[in-house]
C-alpha positions in Angstrom: -4.7 -24.7 -4.7 -5.4 -21.6 -2.7 -7.0 -18.3 -3.5 -4.4 -15.7 -4.3 -5.4 -12.1 -4.9 -2.2 -10.5 -3.7 -1.8 -9.3 -7.3 -5.0 -7.1 -6.9 -3.6 -5.8 -3.6 -0.3 -4.9 -5.2 -1.7 -3.0 -8.1 -4.1 -1.3 -5.8 -1.1 -0.2 -3.7 0.6 1.0 -6.9 -2.4 3.2 -7.7 -2.5 4.4 -4.1 1.2 5.4 -4.0 0.9 7.2 -7.3 -2.2 9.1 -6.2 -0.5 9.9 -2.8 2.7 11.1 -4.5 0.6 13.4 -6.8 -1.2 14.6 -3.7 2.0 15.3 -1.8 3.4 17.1 -4.9 0.4 19.2 -5.7 -2.6 18.6 -3.5 -1.2 19.8 -0.2 -1.3 23.3 -1.5 -4.9 23.2 -2.9 -7.6 25.3 -1.2 -10.2 22.8 -2.4 -8.7 19.3 -2.1 -12.0 17.5 -2.9 -10.7 16.0 -6.2 -8.6 13.6 -4.1 -11.5 12.0 -2.2 -12.5 9.4 -4.9 -8.9 8.2 -5.5 -8.1 7.8 -1.8 -11.5 6.2 -1.2 -11.2 3.6 -4.0 -7.7 2.6 -3.0 -8.7 2.5 0.7 -11.8 0.4 0.1 -10.0 -2.3 -2.0 -7.1 -2.5 0.5 -9.3 -2.7 3.5 -11.7 -5.3 2.2 -8.9 -7.6 0.8 -6.7 -7.1 3.8 -9.5 -7.9 6.2 -10.5 -11.0 4.2 -6.9 -12.2 4.2 -6.3 -11.7 7.9 -9.5 -13.5 8.9 -9.4 -16.4 6.4 -5.6 -16.9 5.7 -6.2 -17.9 2.0 -2.5 -18.0 1.1 0.4 -20.0 2.5 2.2 -19.1 5.7 3.3 -15.6 6.9 2.3 -14.0 3.6 -1.2 -13.5 5.2 0.4 -11.4 7.9 2.8 -9.5 5.6 0.3 -8.6 2.9 -3.0 -8.9 4.8 -2.2 -6.8 7.9 -0.3 -4.1 6.0 -3.2 -3.9 3.5 -5.6 -3.3 6.4 -3.3 -0.5 7.7 -2.9 0.9 4.2 -6.6 0.7 3.5 -7.8 2.4 6.7 -5.2 5.2 6.1 -6.6 5.9 2.7 -10.3 5.6 3.7 -9.7 7.9 6.7 -7.8 10.4 4.5 -10.7 10.5 2.0 -13.2 11.1 4.8 -11.0 13.7 6.5 -10.6 15.6 3.2 -14.3 15.4 2.6 -15.1 16.8 6.0 -12.3 19.4 5.9 -10.5 17.8 8.9 -6.8 18.2 9.5 -4.8 15.2 8.3 -2.2 15.2 11.2 -3.7 12.3 13.1 -3.8 10.3 9.9 -0.2 11.1 9.4 0.7 10.0 12.9 -1.1 6.7 12.4 0.8 6.4 9.1 4.1 6.7 11.1 3.3 3.6 13.1 1.9 1.7 10.1 5.1 2.7 8.3 7.3 1.2 11.0 5.4 -2.1 10.6 6.1 -2.1 6.8 9.8 -1.3 7.4 10.1 -4.1 10.0 8.4 -6.6 7.6 10.7 -5.5 4.7 13.8 -6.2 6.8 12.4 -9.5 8.0 11.3 -10.5 4.5 14.9 -10.1 3.3 16.2 -11.8 6.5 13.9 -14.9 6.0 14.4 -15.0 2.2 10.6 -14.8 1.6 9.0 -14.4 -1.8 10.5 -15.2 -5.1 12.5 -11.9 -5.0 13.0 -11.2 -1.3 15.4 -8.3 -1.8 13.0 -6.5 -4.2 9.9 -7.2 -2.0 11.8 -6.2 1.1 12.9 -2.9 -0.4 9.3 -2.4 -1.5 8.1 -2.8 2.0 10.9 -0.6 3.4 10.2 2.2 0.9 6.4 1.9 1.6 7.1 2.2 5.3 9.3 5.2 4.8 6.4 6.9 3.0 4.3 6.4 6.1 7.1 7.4 8.5 7.7 10.6 6.6 4.0 11.5 6.3 3.8 13.7 9.4 7.0 15.7 8.7 5.9 16.2 5.1 2.5 17.4 6.2 3.8 19.5 9.1 6.6 21.1 7.0 4.6 21.2 3.8 6.2 24.5 2.8 9.7 23.0 2.7 9.7 21.8 -0.8 12.6 19.3 -0.4 10.6 17.3 2.2 7.8 16.9 -0.3 10.0 16.1 -3.2 11.9 13.4 -1.3 8.5 12.0 -0.2 7.3 12.0 -3.8 10.4 10.1 -4.9 10.1 7.5 -2.1 6.4 6.9 -3.0 7.1 6.6 -6.7 10.0 4.2 -6.1 7.8 2.0 -3.9 5.0 2.2 -6.6 7.6 1.1 -9.2 8.7 -1.9 -7.2 5.1 -3.0 -6.5 4.2 -2.4 -10.1 7.0 -4.7 -11.3 6.1 -7.3 -8.7 2.3 -7.1 -9.3 2.3 -7.1 -13.1 4.8 -10.0 -13.3 2.7 -11.8 -10.8 -0.4 -11.3 -13.0 1.6 -12.7 -15.9 2.6 -15.8 -13.9 -0.8 -16.3 -12.3 -2.6 -16.6 -15.6 -0.4 -19.5 -16.4 -0.2 -21.0 -13.0 -3.9 -20.9 -12.3 -5.0 -21.8 -15.8 -6.0 -25.4 -14.9 -7.5 -24.5 -11.5 -11.1 -25.5 -10.9 -13.4 -24.9 -8.0 -14.0 -27.8 -5.7 -17.5 -28.6 -7.0 -16.2 -28.9 -10.6 -13.4 -31.4 -9.7 
C-alpha cells in the first residue's frame, strides 16, 4: 500500500480557490489587504510542502505524482508569494504572470487526463484541472483590469466552480480512503 495524501492537497486547493475568489471579489479594492496574508500563506505552505514531497518521493502510482505533485508546487508557490507580496506591499503583477504559465500547465493536464482516462472520474477531474488553469490564465487580466467588474465576476465563478469540483472529489476521496485504508499497517507492524 502507498501513502496517499492527495485528499489533503485537494481540500487545501478548495480552501485556496474559495479564499482567492473572495479576494478577487472584494480584496482587490481594499486599501489595506493584510487580512488575506494568513489565508494565502496557509494554503501556500500546505500545497508547497505536499507537492515537493510528492515530486521528490513519488508516493502514489504513476503519473498522478506529476499531475498532483507538480501542480501543487506551482499552486503553493503562487499562494506563498502572494502572501509575501501583500505583506510587503508589492505589486502582484509578476505573481499573476507566473499564474498564467502555471494555469497553462493545469489546462494541459486536464485535457490529457480526460484523453488518457485517468482517475476514477476522468471527465470531472479533467474539468477541475481546466477550470483551475483558467483561474491562473485569467489572473493577469483580472488584476490589470480590476475596475472592469465583469472580468472579476467571471474569475470568481471560474474559481468557485473549480473549488466545487475539487470539494466533491476530495470529500468523496476522504470517504473512500477511510474504508480503503482501514486495514493498512506500517511496515514494522506487519
